[in-house]
C-alpha positions in Angstrom: 3.1 25.1 -58.9 4.1 21.4 -59.9 6.2 21.4 -56.7 3.6 22.6 -54.3 1.0 19.9 -55.8 3.7 17.4 -55.2 4.3 18.6 -51.5 0.5 18.5 -51.2 0.5 14.7 -52.3 3.5 13.9 -50.2 1.7 15.2 -47.2 -1.7 13.5 -47.9 0.3 10.2 -48.2 2.1 10.6 -45.1 -0.9 11.6 -43.1 -2.7 8.6 -44.6 0.0 6.4 -43.6 -0.1 7.5 -40.0 -3.9 7.3 -39.9 -3.6 3.6 -41.4 -1.1 3.0 -38.7 -3.8 4.1 -36.0 -6.3 1.4 -35.0 -9.9 2.1 -33.7 -9.6 2.0 -29.9 -12.7 0.5 -28.1 -14.7 2.3 -25.2 -14.3 0.9 -21.9 -17.2 0.1 -19.7 -16.3 -1.2 -16.2 -13.0 -2.9 -15.2 -13.2 -5.9 -17.5 -13.8 -5.4 -21.3 -14.0 -8.9 -23.1 -14.1 -7.7 -26.9 -12.6 -10.8 -28.1 -15.3 -12.9 -26.6 -13.1 -15.3 -24.6 -14.7 -14.9 -21.1 -17.9 -16.4 -19.9 -20.3 -14.4 -17.8 -19.3 -16.1 -14.6 -15.5 -15.4 -15.5 -16.1 -11.7 -16.2 -18.2 -11.5 -13.1 -15.1 -12.8 -10.9 -13.0 -10.5 -12.4 -15.0 -7.4 -12.2 -15.3 -8.5 -8.5 -11.6 -8.8 -8.0 -10.8 -5.6 -9.5 -13.5 -3.6 -7.7 -12.4 -5.0 -4.4 -8.8 -4.1 -5.3 -9.8 -0.3 -6.0 -11.7 -0.2 -2.5 -8.8 -1.5 -0.7 -5.9 0.1 -2.1 -7.1 2.5 -4.7 -5.3 1.2 -7.4 -7.6 0.9 -10.8 -7.0 -2.9 -12.8 -8.5 -3.1 -16.1 -8.6 -6.4 -17.8 -8.9 -6.3 -21.7 -9.2 -9.0 -24.6 -9.1 -7.5 -28.2 -9.4 -9.7 -31.5 -6.2 -8.1 -32.8 -4.0 -5.2 -32.3 -2.9 -4.7 -36.0 -1.3 -2.9 -37.2 0.4 -2.1 -33.9 2.4 -4.7 -31.7 1.1 -5.8 -28.5 3.3 -3.6 -26.4 2.5 -0.3 -28.4 -1.3 -1.0 -28.3 -1.3 -1.7 -24.7 0.6 1.7 -23.9 -1.7 3.9 -26.1 -5.2 2.3 -24.8 -3.5 2.7 -21.3 -3.3 6.6 -22.0 -6.6 6.7 -23.8 -8.7 5.1 -21.0 -6.5 7.1 -18.3 -6.3 4.0 -16.1 -5.4 5.1 -12.8 -6.3 7.9 -10.1 -4.9 11.4 -11.3 -1.8 12.4 -9.4 -1.2 8.9 -8.6 -0.9 7.1 -11.8 -1.6 3.7 -9.9 -3.4 1.8 -12.9 -2.5 -1.3 -14.3 -3.8 -2.9 -17.6 -3.8 -6.6 -18.5 -4.1 -7.0 -22.6 -4.7 -10.2 -24.3 -4.4 -10.0 -28.1 -6.3 -13.0 -29.5 -4.9 -13.3 -33.1 -1.4 -12.3 -31.9 -1.6 -15.2 -29.1 0.1 -12.0 -26.8 -0.6 -10.7 -23.4 0.9 -7.7 -22.0 0.9 -5.8 -18.4 1.1 -2.3 -18.6 2.0 -0.4 -15.3 1.4 3.0 -14.4 4.4 4.9 -13.0 2.8 4.7 -9.3 2.9 0.9 -9.4 6.3 0.3 -11.3 7.7 -0.3 -7.9 5.4 -3.1 -7.2 5.0 -4.8 -10.5 8.4 -4.0 -12.5 9.0 -5.7 -15.7 10.7 -8.5 -14.1 7.8 -9.3 -11.8 5.1 -8.8 -14.8 7.0 -11.3 -16.9 7.3 -13.9 -13.6 3.5 -13.5 -13.2 2.8 -14.1 -16.9 5.1 -17.2 -17.0 3.8 -18.8 -13.7 0.3 -17.9 -13.4 -1.2 -17.2 -16.9 0.6 -18.8 -19.8 0.3 -22.3 -18.4 -3.7 -21.7 -18.6 -3.5 -20.2 -21.9 -1.8 -23.1 -23.4 -4.7 -25.3 -22.5 -7.0 -22.7 -24.1 -8.4 -21.6 -20.8 -8.2 -17.9 -21.2 -10.7 -16.9 -18.4 -8.5 -19.1 -15.7 -5.1 -17.5 -16.9 -6.4 -14.0 -16.6 -8.1 -14.4 -13.1 -4.9 -16.2 -11.9 -2.7 -13.6 -13.1 -5.0 -10.7 -11.9 -5.2 -12.6 -8.4 -1.5 -12.5 -8.1 -1.2 -8.8 -9.3 -3.8 -7.7 -6.8 -2.2 -9.6 -3.7 1.2 -7.9 -4.7 -0.5 -4.3 -4.7 -2.5 -5.1 -1.5 0.6 -6.4 0.3 2.4 -3.3 -0.6 -0.4 -1.1 0.6 -0.2 -2.5 3.8 3.4 -2.4 4.0 3.3 1.6 3.2 0.2 1.7 5.9 2.7 -0.1 8.7 5.6 2.2 7.6 3.7 5.4 8.1 2.7 4.5 11.4 4.7 6.0 14.3 6.5 3.7 16.5 5.2 3.6 20.1 7.7 4.1 22.9 8.3 0.8 24.8 6.3 0.3 27.7 7.9 -0.5 31.0 6.4 -3.5 33.0 6.1 -2.7 36.8 5.7 -5.3 39.1 3.3 -4.0 41.8 4.7 -6.6 44.6 8.1 -5.1 44.3 6.9 -1.6 44.2 4.5 -2.3 47.1 7.4 -3.8 48.9 9.7 -0.8 48.5 6.9 1.5 49.7 6.6 -0.5 52.8 10.1 -0.7 53.7 10.3 3.2 53.5 7.3 3.7 55.4 8.8 1.4 58.2 11.9 3.1 58.3 10.2 6.5 58.8 8.0 5.3 61.7 11.0 3.4 63.2 13.1 6.6 63.3 10.2 9.2 64.2 10.9 11.4 61.5 7.5 13.1 61.1 8.7 15.7 58.5 10.2 13.0 56.5 6.9 11.3 56.5 5.0 14.2 55.4 7.7 15.0 52.6 7.5 11.3 51.4 3.8 11.4 51.1 3.9 14.9 49.3 6.7 13.7 47.0 4.7 10.4 46.3 1.5 12.3 45.2 3.3 14.5 42.9 5.4 12.0 41.2 2.2 9.8 40.9 0.5 12.9 39.1 3.3 13.3 36.7 4.8 9.8 36.2 2.5 7.0 37.6 3.7 4.3 40.0 7.3 4.8 39.4 7.2 8.6 39.8 5.4 8.0 43.0 8.3 5.7 44.3 10.9 8.3 43.1 9.0 11.2 44.5 8.5 9.4 47.9 12.3 9.1 48.1 13.3 12.4 47.0 10.5 14.2 49.3 11.7 12.2 52.7 15.3 12.9 51.7 14.7 16.7 51.2 12.4 17.2 54.0 14.5 15.2 56.6 17.8 17.0 55.7 16.2 20.5 55.5 15.0 20.4 59.2 18.2 18.5 60.3 20.7 20.9 58.9 23.4 22.2 61.7 22.6 25.7 63.0 
């Protein structure tokens, strides 16, 4: 009996420790959620517009969040769990990205869905934070830092989307440029030779071949068809008996 009581107490204590480690995650509302109160209305509006345009253009979803603290978790673990709970990104594409600012910890995290890891990998995320975010944060300009980083992220995603679209397009066959004066000159010479030789049959063959070739292959086909029609007609009628 005593062992069962001890086992139950152990279970309750262990469960309580797990619950104590799990913070209360806030509910999302839109692209930008400033729970730490570090953004002005104007800054929130700019970020909302940026995220909205990004989704309209690429389908990717970017969430920008500030929280007072992530305790008792660290910022990375909190970002991962918040990303999962909010289900950021399109189902089946996993093309979401979370920018999280933890005010008390003075940390910022970029959590990326699998669908965007090729665009914003860990190295690129660190570079964005170092170049475009942290310098503003050091001056206490959280709104400017978040916007600067978000612009860089959105630019990378948009550029990658354009690259995929271009790669998906089928290559068009190279177009052959035809000089109409050269083609006209060849046709005139051919006709003069025919008339000078009095080869009526060859003329009709050339005309028929030209029409046939033009129908299937344009001007180049007309020239080739005229030559072939003339040659075939002429030699067919002048075969030795």
